[in-house]
N, CA, C and O atoms as a Tinker XYZ file with bonds, in Angstrom:
   436  protein
     1  N   -225.643000    8.677000  170.305000    73     2
     2  CA  -224.977000    7.394000  170.467000    64     1     3
     3  C   -224.832000    6.756000  169.099000    63     2     4     5
     4  O   -225.811000    6.553000  168.381000    81     3
     5  N   -223.592000    6.445000  168.753000    73     3     6
     6  CA  -223.332000    5.772000  167.500000    64     5     7
     7  C   -223.223000    4.272000  167.691000    63     6     8     9
     8  O   -223.010000    3.772000  168.796000    81     7
     9  N   -223.375000    3.577000  166.585000    73     7    10
    10  CA  -223.291000    2.116000  166.630000    64     9    11
    11  C   -221.927000    1.659000  167.122000    63    10    12    13
    12  O   -221.835000    0.714000  167.905000    81    11
    13  N   -220.865000    2.322000  166.669000    73    11    14
    14  CA  -219.527000    1.903000  167.085000    64    13    15
    15  C   -219.324000    2.085000  168.586000    63    14    16    17
    16  O   -218.662000    1.272000  169.232000    81    15
    17  N   -219.892000    3.145000  169.133000    73    15    18
    18  CA  -219.796000    3.364000  170.577000    64    17    19
    19  C   -220.486000    2.229000  171.335000    63    18    20    21
    20  O   -219.969000    1.739000  172.339000    81    19
    21  N   -221.650000    1.817000  170.848000    73    19    22
    22  CA  -222.365000    0.701000  171.469000    64    21    23
    23  C   -221.562000   -0.594000  171.347000    63    22    24    25
    24  O   -221.464000   -1.358000  172.307000    81    23
    25  N   -220.997000   -0.837000  170.182000    73    23    26
    26  CA  -220.162000   -2.031000  169.975000    64    25    27
    27  C   -218.979000   -2.022000  170.942000    63    26    28    29
    28  O   -218.649000   -3.051000  171.532000    81    27
    29  N   -218.346000   -0.869000  171.103000    73    27    30
    30  CA  -217.206000   -0.763000  172.024000    64    29    31
    31  C   -217.616000   -1.107000  173.456000    63    30    32    33
    32  O   -216.899000   -1.822000  174.155000    81    31
    33  N   -218.755000   -0.603000  173.884000    73    31    34
    34  CA  -219.234000   -0.904000  175.235000    64    33    35
    35  C   -219.622000   -2.377000  175.373000    63    34    36    37
    36  O   -219.366000   -2.997000  176.405000    81    35
    37  N   -220.236000   -2.929000  174.336000    73    35    38
    38  CA  -220.567000   -4.357000  174.369000    64    37    39
    39  C   -219.301000   -5.206000  174.423000    63    38    40    41
    40  O   -219.268000   -6.228000  175.109000    81    39
    41  N   -218.270000   -4.795000  173.710000    73    39    42
    42  CA  -217.001000   -5.527000  173.770000    64    41    43
    43  C   -216.382000   -5.442000  175.164000    63    42    44    45
    44  O   -215.749000   -6.393000  175.624000    81    43
    45  N   -216.561000   -4.312000  175.831000    73    43    46
    46  CA  -216.085000   -4.209000  177.212000    64    45    47
    47  C   -216.841000   -5.207000  178.096000    63    46    48    49
    48  O   -216.241000   -5.884000  178.930000    81    47
    49  N   -218.150000   -5.289000  177.907000    73    47    50
    50  CA  -218.956000   -6.253000  178.668000    64    49    51
    51  C   -218.528000   -7.682000  178.351000    63    50    52    53
    52  O   -218.440000   -8.521000  179.247000    81    51
    53  N   -218.263000   -7.955000  177.087000    73    51    54
    54  CA  -217.821000   -9.293000  176.688000    64    53    55
    55  C   -216.503000   -9.648000  177.370000    63    54    56    57
    56  O   -216.332000  -10.775000  177.836000    81    55
    57  N   -215.579000   -8.706000  177.432000    73    55    58
    58  CA  -214.306000   -8.947000  178.111000    64    57    59
    59  C   -214.495000   -9.300000  179.576000    63    58    60    61
    60  O   -213.798000  -10.168000  180.101000    81    59
    61  N   -215.434000   -8.633000  180.241000    73    59    62
    62  CA  -215.710000   -8.943000  181.651000    64    61    63
    63  C   -216.365000  -10.306000  181.793000    63    62    64    65
    64  O   -216.074000  -11.035000  182.742000    81    63
    65  N   -217.251000  -10.664000  180.859000    73    63    66
    66  CA  -217.879000  -11.994000  180.920000    64    65    67
    67  C   -216.834000  -13.089000  180.714000    63    66    68    69
    68  O   -216.849000  -14.104000  181.411000    81    67
    69  N   -215.932000  -12.884000  179.763000    73    67    70
    70  CA  -214.883000  -13.880000  179.520000    64    69    71
    71  C   -213.963000  -13.998000  180.731000    63    70    72    73
    72  O   -213.511000  -15.092000  181.069000    81    71
    73  N   -213.692000  -12.888000  181.371000    73    71    74
    74  CA  -212.885000  -12.913000  182.594000    64    73    75
    75  C   -213.611000  -13.690000  183.683000    63    74    76    77
    76  O   -213.002000  -14.485000  184.399000    81    75
    77  N   -214.912000  -13.459000  183.805000    73    75    78
    78  CA  -215.697000  -14.151000  184.828000    64    77    79
    79  C   -215.688000  -15.663000  184.612000    63    78    80    81
    80  O   -215.596000  -16.425000  185.574000    81    79
    81  N   -215.781000  -16.102000  183.357000    73    79    82
    82  CA  -215.716000  -17.541000  183.065000    64    81    83
    83  C   -214.425000  -18.120000  183.631000    63    82    84    85
    84  O   -214.441000  -19.136000  184.326000    81    83
    85  N   -213.312000  -17.468000  183.329000    73    83    86
    86  CA  -212.007000  -17.947000  183.810000    64    85    87
    87  C   -211.913000  -17.905000  185.332000    63    86    88    89
    88  O   -211.439000  -18.854000  185.957000    81    87
    89  N   -212.360000  -16.818000  185.916000    73    87    90
    90  CA  -212.261000  -16.667000  187.365000    64    89    91
    91  C   -213.091000  -17.726000  188.085000    63    90    92    93
    92  O   -212.602000  -18.378000  189.008000    81    91
    93  N   -214.334000  -17.898000  187.672000    73    91    94
    94  CA  -215.196000  -18.869000  188.353000    64    93    95
    95  C   -214.694000  -20.297000  188.171000    63    94    96    97
    96  O   -214.748000  -21.090000  189.111000    81    95
    97  N   -214.212000  -20.636000  186.990000    73    95    98
    98  CA  -213.660000  -21.978000  186.777000    64    97    99
    99  C   -212.428000  -22.192000  187.659000    63    98   100   101
   100  O   -212.234000  -23.272000  188.217000    81    99
   101  N   -211.604000  -21.159000  187.776000    73    99   102
   102  CA  -210.409000  -21.237000  188.622000    64   101   103
   103  C   -210.799000  -21.441000  190.088000    63   102   104   105
   104  O   -210.220000  -22.277000  190.782000    81   103
   105  N   -211.777000  -20.675000  190.546000    73   103   106
   106  CA  -212.193000  -20.801000  191.940000    64   105   107
   107  C   -212.862000  -22.145000  192.209000    63   106   108   109
   108  O   -212.665000  -22.724000  193.277000    81   107
   109  N   -213.640000  -22.647000  191.269000    73   107   110
   110  CA  -214.259000  -23.969000  191.446000    64   109   111
   111  C   -213.192000  -25.044000  191.607000    63   110   112   113
   112  O   -213.353000  -25.968000  192.404000    81   111
   113  N   -212.118000  -24.926000  190.863000    73   111   114
   114  CA  -211.044000  -25.922000  190.931000    64   113   115
   115  C   -210.213000  -25.791000  192.201000    63   114   116   117
   116  O   -209.609000  -26.765000  192.649000    81   115
   117  N   -210.178000  -24.597000  192.782000    73   115   118
   118  CA  -209.278000  -24.345000  193.910000    64   117   119
   119  C   -209.954000  -24.241000  195.272000    63   118   120   121
   120  O   -209.270000  -24.136000  196.290000    81   119
   121  N   -211.265000  -24.266000  195.310000    73   119   122
   122  CA  -211.944000  -24.182000  196.604000    64   121   123
   123  C   -211.630000  -25.432000  197.424000    63   122   124   125
   124  O   -211.598000  -26.544000  196.898000    81   123
   125  N   -211.399000  -25.230000  198.712000    73   123   126
   126  CA  -210.984000  -26.346000  199.566000    64   125   127
   127  C   -211.863000  -26.441000  200.809000    63   126   128   129
   128  O   -212.599000  -25.515000  201.149000    81   127
   129  N   -211.763000  -27.574000  201.464000    73   127   130
   130  CA  -212.427000  -27.759000  202.746000    64   129   131
   131  C   -213.924000  -27.985000  202.618000    63   130   132   133
   132  O   -214.441000  -28.299000  201.546000    81   131
   133  N   -214.592000  -27.818000  203.728000    73   131   134
   134  CA  -216.024000  -28.090000  203.813000    64   133   135
   135  C   -216.837000  -27.202000  202.874000    63   134   136   137
   136  O   -217.899000  -27.608000  202.403000    81   135
   137  N   -216.346000  -25.999000  202.603000    73   135   138
   138  CA  -217.069000  -25.056000  201.745000    64   137   139
   139  C   -217.093000  -25.505000  200.287000    63   138   140   141
   140  O   -217.890000  -25.006000  199.493000    81   139
   141  N   -216.227000  -26.439000  199.939000    73   139   142
   142  CA  -216.185000  -26.958000  198.573000    64   141   143
   143  C   -217.534000  -27.563000  198.173000    63   142   144   145
   144  O   -217.945000  -27.467000  197.017000    81   143
   145  N   -218.213000  -28.182000  199.133000    73   143   146
   146  CA  -219.487000  -28.848000  198.840000    64   145   147
   147  C   -220.523000  -27.887000  198.256000    63   146   148   149
   148  O   -221.278000  -28.260000  197.358000    81   147
   149  N   -220.560000  -26.664000  198.757000    73   147   150
   150  CA  -221.516000  -25.682000  198.250000    64   149   151
   151  C   -220.926000  -24.788000  197.167000    63   150   152   153
   152  O   -221.603000  -24.442000  196.199000    81   151
   153  N   -219.669000  -24.418000  197.335000    73   151   154
   154  CA  -219.110000  -23.395000  196.451000    64   153   155
   155  C   -218.602000  -23.938000  195.122000    63   154   156   157
   156  O   -218.622000  -23.210000  194.129000    81   155
   157  N   -218.151000  -25.178000  195.064000    73   155   158
   158  CA  -217.713000  -25.744000  193.784000    64   157   159
   159  C   -218.858000  -25.722000  192.774000    63   158   160   161
   160  O   -218.671000  -25.210000  191.670000    81   159
   161  N   -220.046000  -26.260000  193.106000    73   159   162
   162  CA  -221.139000  -26.194000  192.135000    64   161   163
   163  C   -221.586000  -24.759000  191.838000    63   162   164   165
   164  O   -221.974000  -24.445000  190.713000    81   163
   165  N   -221.530000  -23.891000  192.856000    73   163   166
   166  CA  -221.926000  -22.509000  192.628000    64   165   167
   167  C   -220.984000  -21.830000  191.637000    63   166   168   169
   168  O   -221.434000  -21.187000  190.689000    81   167
   169  N   -219.664000  -21.974000  191.860000    73   167   170
   170  CA  -218.699000  -21.354000  190.956000    64   169   171
   171  C   -218.804000  -21.944000  189.548000    63   170   172   173
   172  O   -218.707000  -21.209000  188.566000    81   171
   173  N   -218.997000  -23.247000  189.438000    73   171   174
   174  CA  -219.178000  -23.850000  188.117000    64   173   175
   175  C   -220.439000  -23.327000  187.437000    63   174   176   177
   176  O   -220.444000  -23.078000  186.232000    81   175
   177  N   -221.499000  -23.163000  188.210000    73   175   178
   178  CA  -222.729000  -22.599000  187.659000    64   177   179
   179  C   -222.542000  -21.168000  187.189000    63   178   180   181
   180  O   -223.071000  -20.773000  186.150000    81   179
   181  N   -221.791000  -20.394000  187.954000    73   179   182
   182  CA  -221.510000  -19.007000  187.563000    64   181   183
   183  C   -220.668000  -18.956000  186.290000    63   182   184   185
   184  O   -220.874000  -18.089000  185.439000    81   183
   185  N   -219.722000  -19.882000  186.160000    73   183   186
   186  CA  -218.907000  -19.943000  184.939000    64   185   187
   187  C   -219.793000  -20.233000  183.734000    63   186   188   189
   188  O   -219.648000  -19.605000  182.685000    81   187
   189  N   -220.703000  -21.178000  183.885000    73   187   190
   190  CA  -221.624000  -21.523000  182.797000    64   189   191
   191  C   -222.527000  -20.347000  182.450000    63   190   192   193
   192  O   -222.766000  -20.065000  181.276000    81   191
   193  N   -223.027000  -19.665000  183.474000    73   191   194
   194  CA  -223.885000  -18.505000  183.253000    64   193   195
   195  C   -223.127000  -17.385000  182.544000    63   194   196   197
   196  O   -223.662000  -16.750000  181.635000    81   195
   197  N   -221.897000  -17.144000  182.951000    73   195   198
   198  CA  -221.086000  -16.106000  182.303000    64   197   199
   199  C   -220.799000  -16.458000  180.852000    63   198   200   201
   200  O   -220.760000  -15.577000  179.994000    81   199
   201  N   -220.599000  -17.730000  180.576000    73   199   202
   202  CA  -220.389000  -18.175000  179.198000    64   201   203
   203  C   -221.637000  -17.907000  178.360000    63   202   204   205
   204  O   -221.532000  -17.479000  177.210000    81   203
   205  N   -222.807000  -18.154000  178.924000    73   203   206
   206  CA  -224.058000  -17.870000  178.215000    64   205   207
   207  C   -224.220000  -16.369000  177.982000    63   206   208   209
   208  O   -224.634000  -15.951000  176.901000    81   207
   209  N   -223.898000  -15.561000  178.987000    73   207   210
   210  CA  -223.963000  -14.106000  178.821000    64   209   211
   211  C   -223.010000  -13.659000  177.712000    63   210   212   213
   212  O   -223.362000  -12.824000  176.878000    81   211
   213  N   -221.805000  -14.221000  177.713000    73   211   214
   214  CA  -220.818000  -13.871000  176.689000    64   213   215
   215  C   -221.356000  -14.186000  175.300000    63   214   216   217
   216  O   -221.140000  -13.417000  174.363000    81   215
   217  N   -222.046000  -15.298000  175.159000    73   215   218
   218  CA  -222.598000  -15.677000  173.861000    64   217   219
   219  C   -223.649000  -14.671000  173.393000    63   218   220   221
   220  O   -223.667000  -14.293000  172.222000    81   219
   221  N   -224.518000  -14.239000  174.295000    73   219   222
   222  CA  -225.540000  -13.248000  173.944000    64   221   223
   223  C   -224.885000  -11.939000  173.517000    63   222   224   225
   224  O   -225.270000  -11.350000  172.508000    81   223
   225  N   -223.903000  -11.489000  174.278000    73   223   226
   226  CA  -223.220000  -10.229000  173.962000    64   225   227
   227  C   -222.472000  -10.355000  172.639000    63   226   228   229
   228  O   -222.532000   -9.456000  171.801000    81   227
   229  N   -221.779000  -11.454000  172.453000    73   227   230
   230  CA  -221.018000  -11.698000  171.221000    64   229   231
   231  C   -221.939000  -11.632000  170.000000    63   230   232   233
   232  O   -221.614000  -10.974000  169.012000    81   231
   233  N   -223.073000  -12.305000  170.067000    73   231   234
   234  CA  -224.020000  -12.308000  168.946000    64   233   235
   235  C   -224.593000  -10.913000  168.693000    63   234   236   237
   236  O   -224.849000  -10.544000  167.547000    81   235
   237  N   -224.792000  -10.147000  169.753000    73   235   238
   238  CA  -225.279000   -8.775000  169.596000    64   237   239
   239  C   -224.259000   -7.915000  168.869000    63   238   240   241
   240  O   -224.616000   -7.107000  168.012000    81   239
   241  N   -223.005000   -8.088000  169.207000    73   239   242
   242  CA  -221.938000   -7.333000  168.541000    64   241   243
   243  C   -221.910000   -7.659000  167.056000    63   242   244   245
   244  O   -221.805000   -6.761000  166.221000    81   243
   245  N   -222.003000   -8.926000  166.730000    73   243   246
   246  CA  -221.987000   -9.348000  165.323000    64   245   247
   247  C   -223.202000   -8.781000  164.586000    63   246   248   249
   248  O   -223.068000   -8.315000  163.455000    81   247
   249  N   -224.379000   -8.812000  165.203000    73   247   250
   250  CA  -225.589000   -8.268000  164.575000    64   249   251
   251  C   -225.448000   -6.781000  164.277000    63   250   252   253
   252  O   -226.022000   -6.271000  163.315000    81   251
   253  N   -224.682000   -6.098000  165.107000    73   251   254
   254  CA  -224.455000   -4.667000  164.894000    64   253   255
   255  C   -223.344000   -4.395000  163.882000    63   254   256   257
   256  O   -223.045000   -3.241000  163.575000    81   255
   257  N   -222.733000   -5.464000  163.364000    73   255   258
   258  CA  -221.671000   -5.306000  162.377000    64   257   259
   259  C   -220.284000   -5.194000  162.971000    63   258   260   261
   260  O   -219.338000   -4.833000  162.270000    81   259
   261  N   -220.147000   -5.495000  164.244000    73   259   262
   262  CA  -218.851000   -5.395000  164.910000    64   261   263
   263  C   -218.119000   -6.719000  164.973000    63   262   264   265
   264  O   -218.633000   -7.761000  164.567000    81   263
   265  N   -216.918000   -6.650000  165.486000    73   263   266
   266  CA  -216.086000   -7.837000  165.685000    64   265   267
   267  C   -215.915000   -8.028000  167.188000    63   266   268   269
   268  O   -215.341000   -7.169000  167.857000    81   267
   269  N   -216.407000   -9.149000  167.729000    73   267   270
   270  CA  -216.287000   -9.381000  169.167000    64   269   271
   271  C   -214.840000   -9.615000  169.590000    63   270   272   273
   272  O   -214.056000  -10.229000  168.867000    81   271
   273  N   -214.507000   -9.118000  170.765000    73   271   274
   274  CA  -213.179000   -9.382000  171.321000    64   273   275
   275  C   -213.056000  -10.868000  171.635000    63   274   276   277
   276  O   -214.054000  -11.553000  171.858000    81   275
   277  N   -211.834000  -11.350000  171.647000    73   275   278
   278  CA  -211.582000  -12.756000  171.967000    64   277   279
   279  C   -210.778000  -12.915000  173.247000    63   278   280   281
   280  O   -210.526000  -14.036000  173.689000    81   279
   281  N   -210.378000  -11.808000  173.840000    73   279   282
   282  CA  -209.590000  -11.867000  175.070000    64   281   283
   283  C   -210.403000  -11.305000  176.225000    63   282   284   285
   284  O   -211.212000  -10.392000  176.061000    81   283
   285  N   -210.165000  -11.877000  177.393000    73   283   286
   286  CA  -210.874000  -11.420000  178.584000    64   285   287
   287  C   -210.344000  -10.066000  179.030000    63   286   288   289
   288  O   -209.271000   -9.633000  178.611000    81   287
   289  N   -211.099000   -9.419000  179.872000    73   287   290
   290  CA  -210.643000   -8.188000  180.487000    64   289   291
   291  C   -209.330000   -8.466000  181.216000    63   290   292   293
   292  O   -209.216000   -9.489000  181.891000    81   291
   293  N   -208.330000   -7.579000  181.100000    73   291   294
   294  CA  -207.010000   -7.858000  181.670000    64   293   295
   295  C   -206.906000   -7.708000  183.188000    63   294   296   297
   296  O   -205.854000   -7.993000  183.761000    81   295
   297  N   -207.969000   -7.270000  183.841000    73   295   298
   298  CA  -207.909000   -7.150000  185.304000    64   297   299
   299  C   -207.487000   -8.499000  185.879000    63   298   300   301
   300  O   -208.093000   -9.519000  185.551000    81   299
   301  N   -206.460000   -8.524000  186.730000    73   299   302
   302  CA  -205.922000   -9.804000  187.217000    64   301   303
   303  C   -206.957000  -10.643000  187.969000    63   302   304   305
   304  O   -207.812000  -10.116000  188.682000    81   303
   305  N   -206.857000  -11.940000  187.792000    73   303   306
   306  CA  -207.639000  -12.884000  188.580000    64   305   307
   307  C   -206.741000  -13.327000  189.730000    63   306   308   309
   308  O   -205.702000  -13.951000  189.516000    81   307
   309  N   -207.149000  -13.001000  190.931000    73   307   310
   310  CA  -206.347000  -13.289000  192.117000    64   309   311
   311  C   -206.501000  -14.761000  192.481000    63   310   312   313
   312  O   -207.618000  -15.256000  192.635000    81   311
   313  N   -205.380000  -15.452000  192.617000    73   311   314
   314  CA  -205.426000  -16.835000  193.083000    64   313   315
   315  C   -205.514000  -16.847000  194.597000    63   314   316   317
   316  O   -204.741000  -16.184000  195.289000    81   315
   317  N   -206.466000  -17.609000  195.092000    73   315   318
   318  CA  -206.613000  -17.802000  196.529000    64   317   319
   319  C   -207.319000  -19.126000  196.765000    63   318   320   321
   320  O   -208.026000  -19.629000  195.892000    81   319
   321  N   -207.125000  -19.678000  197.933000    73   319   322
   322  CA  -207.890000  -20.855000  198.331000    64   321   323
   323  C   -208.840000  -20.507000  199.474000    63   322   324   325
   324  O   -209.515000  -21.385000  200.011000    81   323
   325  N   -208.894000  -19.239000  199.843000    73   323   326
   326  CA  -209.761000  -18.759000  200.922000    64   325   327
   327  C   -211.154000  -18.456000  200.367000    63   326   328   329
   328  O   -211.302000  -17.605000  199.490000    81   327
   329  N   -212.148000  -19.135000  200.865000    73   327   330
   330  CA  -213.492000  -18.980000  200.317000    64   329   331
   331  C   -214.033000  -17.564000  200.480000    63   330   332   333
   332  O   -214.729000  -17.068000  199.594000    81   331
   333  N   -213.724000  -16.899000  201.602000    73   331   334
   334  CA  -214.194000  -15.523000  201.798000    64   333   335
   335  C   -213.618000  -14.592000  200.738000    63   334   336   337
   336  O   -214.328000  -13.739000  200.204000    81   335
   337  N   -212.348000  -14.753000  200.438000    73   335   338
   338  CA  -211.706000  -13.928000  199.413000    64   337   339
   339  C   -212.321000  -14.207000  198.046000    63   338   340   341
   340  O   -212.559000  -13.280000  197.272000    81   339
   341  N   -212.576000  -15.472000  197.748000    73   339   342
   342  CA  -213.202000  -15.825000  196.468000    64   341   343
   343  C   -214.562000  -15.145000  196.319000    63   342   344   345
   344  O   -214.892000  -14.620000  195.255000    81   343
   345  N   -215.340000  -15.161000  197.393000    73   343   346
   346  CA  -216.663000  -14.540000  197.336000    64   345   347
   347  C   -216.566000  -13.026000  197.193000    63   346   348   349
   348  O   -217.334000  -12.425000  196.443000    81   347
   349  N   -215.627000  -12.405000  197.907000    73   347   350
   350  CA  -215.434000  -10.954000  197.788000    64   349   351
   351  C   -214.990000  -10.574000  196.377000    63   350   352   353
   352  O   -215.495000   -9.611000  195.798000    81   351
   353  N   -214.048000  -11.332000  195.830000    73   351   354
   354  CA  -213.553000  -11.051000  194.483000    64   353   355
   355  C   -214.634000  -11.307000  193.438000    63   354   356   357
   356  O   -214.692000  -10.616000  192.421000    81   355
   357  N   -215.471000  -12.277000  193.680000    73   355   358
   358  CA  -216.600000  -12.536000  192.783000    64   357   359
   359  C   -217.574000  -11.363000  192.805000    63   358   360   361
   360  O   -218.068000  -10.938000  191.760000    81   359
   361  N   -217.845000  -10.847000  193.992000    73   359   362
   362  CA  -218.731000   -9.693000  194.118000    64   361   363
   363  C   -218.157000   -8.484000  193.389000    63   362   364   365
   364  O   -218.894000   -7.762000  192.718000    81   363
   365  N   -216.861000   -8.257000  193.509000    73   363   366
   366  CA  -216.216000   -7.146000  192.796000    64   365   367
   367  C   -216.393000   -7.292000  191.290000    63   366   368   369
   368  O   -216.693000   -6.319000  190.598000    81   367
   369  N   -216.208000   -8.502000  190.787000    73   367   370
   370  CA  -216.347000   -8.747000  189.351000    64   369   371
   371  C   -217.780000   -8.506000  188.899000    63   370   372   373
   372  O   -218.009000   -7.857000  187.878000    81   371
   373  N   -218.737000   -9.020000  189.646000    73   371   374
   374  CA  -220.145000   -8.842000  189.286000    64   373   375
   375  C   -220.550000   -7.371000  189.354000    63   374   376   377
   376  O   -221.333000   -6.902000  188.528000    81   375
   377  N   -220.023000   -6.648000  190.330000    73   375   378
   378  CA  -220.318000   -5.223000  190.451000    64   377   379
   379  C   -219.781000   -4.457000  189.257000    63   378   380   381
   380  O   -220.470000   -3.594000  188.712000    81   379
   381  N   -218.560000   -4.762000  188.844000    73   379   382
   382  CA  -217.970000   -4.090000  187.685000    64   381   383
   383  C   -218.758000   -4.415000  186.421000    63   382   384   385
   384  O   -219.026000   -3.527000  185.611000    81   383
   385  N   -219.129000   -5.670000  186.249000    73   383   386
   386  CA  -219.919000   -6.052000  185.071000    64   385   387
   387  C   -221.257000   -5.312000  185.072000    63   386   388   389
   388  O   -221.711000   -4.856000  184.022000    81   387
   389  N   -221.885000   -5.190000  186.229000    73   387   390
   390  CA  -223.158000   -4.474000  186.326000    64   389   391
   391  C   -222.995000   -3.008000  185.938000    63   390   392   393
   392  O   -223.877000   -2.433000  185.300000    81   391
   393  N   -221.875000   -2.401000  186.318000    73   391   394
   394  CA  -221.596000   -1.013000  185.934000    64   393   395
   395  C   -221.482000   -0.882000  184.422000    63   394   396   397
   396  O   -222.000000    0.066000  183.832000    81   395
   397  N   -220.805000   -1.833000  183.801000    73   395   398
   398  CA  -220.638000   -1.809000  182.342000    64   397   399
   399  C   -221.998000   -1.940000  181.663000    63   398   400   401
   400  O   -222.293000   -1.210000  180.717000    81   399
   401  N   -222.825000   -2.864000  182.140000    73   399   402
   402  CA  -224.160000   -3.030000  181.559000    64   401   403
   403  C   -225.032000   -1.805000  181.809000    63   402   404   405
   404  O   -225.836000   -1.443000  180.950000    81   403
   405  N   -224.891000   -1.159000  182.963000    73   403   406
   406  CA  -225.646000    0.068000  183.240000    64   405   407
   407  C   -225.261000    1.161000  182.248000    63   406   408   409
   408  O   -226.119000    1.922000  181.799000    81   407
   409  N   -223.981000    1.244000  181.906000    73   407   410
   410  CA  -223.530000    2.218000  180.908000    64   409   411
   411  C   -224.135000    1.920000  179.541000    63   410   412   413
   412  O   -224.485000    2.839000  178.801000    81   411
   413  N   -224.258000    0.642000  179.207000    73   411   414
   414  CA  -224.862000    0.259000  177.926000    64   413   415
   415  C   -226.332000    0.669000  177.901000    63   414   416   417
   416  O   -226.822000    1.178000  176.893000    81   415
   417  N   -227.026000    0.450000  179.000000    73   415   418
   418  CA  -228.442000    0.829000  179.069000    64   417   419
   419  C   -228.597000    2.330000  178.879000    63   418   420   421
   420  O   -229.514000    2.772000  178.187000    81   419
   421  N   -227.720000    3.116000  179.479000    73   419   422
   422  CA  -227.777000    4.569000  179.307000    64   421   423
   423  C   -227.549000    4.963000  177.854000    63   422   424   425
   424  O   -228.140000    5.927000  177.369000    81   423
   425  N   -226.694000    4.221000  177.161000    73   423   426
   426  CA  -226.427000    4.525000  175.753000    64   425   427
   427  C   -227.653000    4.322000  174.875000    63   426   428   429
   428  O   -227.896000    5.096000  173.949000    81   427
   429  N   -228.417000    3.291000  175.165000    73   427   430
   430  CA  -229.541000    2.956000  174.283000    64   429   431
   431  C   -230.871000    3.516000  174.777000    63   430   432   433
   432  O   -231.886000    3.396000  174.092000    81   431
   433  N   -230.872000    4.118000  175.943000    73   431   434
   434  CA  -232.105000    4.670000  176.509000    64   433   435
   435  C   -232.495000    5.955000  175.834000    63   434   436
   436  O   -233.510000    6.555000  176.188000    81   435
């Protein structure tokens, strides 16, 4: 495992974190009905958490001598006002991010 390979994988993780920030902020703004009471704060909290994760990953890339990406992962963020769809799409995003982090762990193990 080379340093550049690790940087590339970290940049992939950073792109997913940046995408998650946008997705969660979008869903927090668009959630409607009674579910807004619980899901608006949850989505905002997830956006904040993803931003913190992005900062950790970004700093790691810089420490390794790399240049962090500035654009989110291009996978489309689906607009919906249906809370079930928002939760399913959130799960898909978290699952993909977990896969990327699992690949990073394998690289450094």
